[in-house]
C-alpha angles and dihedrals in degrees: 000000000000111000117215106232104168134039112171097212090050094048091050092052094045093048089051090056097040095109091054092052096052108175091354094070099099092040092054095040090053092046089053093050093046090054091049092050092046087054090051092052091045089053093049092049091051097041092244112153113225114208121200088255092054091047089051090051090051090047093051092047090048093049093052102032097096100013094113087074091067105024096042099026093231137128090205087069108146098094095041089049091049091050093051090049092048093049091049094047094049091046090050093049093249098116090136088069094056096092096050095041091046090051091049092051097041095049102039094100095043108132096208125048116290093204138359089219106104089204092059106114093208092057092045090050092046091053093045091053092047090051090055099040090049090048089237097310085117107045106161102187097335112111118235090237091059092048090052093048091050091046092053091056094039108029121194095251094190097315095132093043087055091051090052092048092050092047093050093047092049092046089061091053097040111019092169093052106038097155106031093170096062120102134184 
């Protein structure tokens, strides 16, 4: 398996936000690359061709999917993340990607399937994120060996610890809505 380690658009976006990430920069960067690589494995396992354009769409969705946590300082981050992605896509002349990227971001924490269509990018992305957030406990169709290979190149670097800290801090503010980003 060839692991994707550099996507120019992604690197440009992440560098732009680096001051907002502070010490979470590497943890988030690695999370984003793990998701992208999980999507690539998912596509390979399901005989789904990934064009350069589709890979770019996945990379942009991955870059923006949780960005509201850092840019907007909120744990209810789906809508701010979508708004940042929409603004970026329109500014870059890629307004025709808004619908698919918005869907990928909005549905990535959906607990049940978003679509039964294996070619649906939002469902692929949702599964890839769940694989990473669950540390491979949920694998869907991604082999454990691939998860381990990807993790060696892009280690967690405190990503899950940050998620726990954010969840605990938010639960103190909103005990009746601990995980506002989750959907059924």
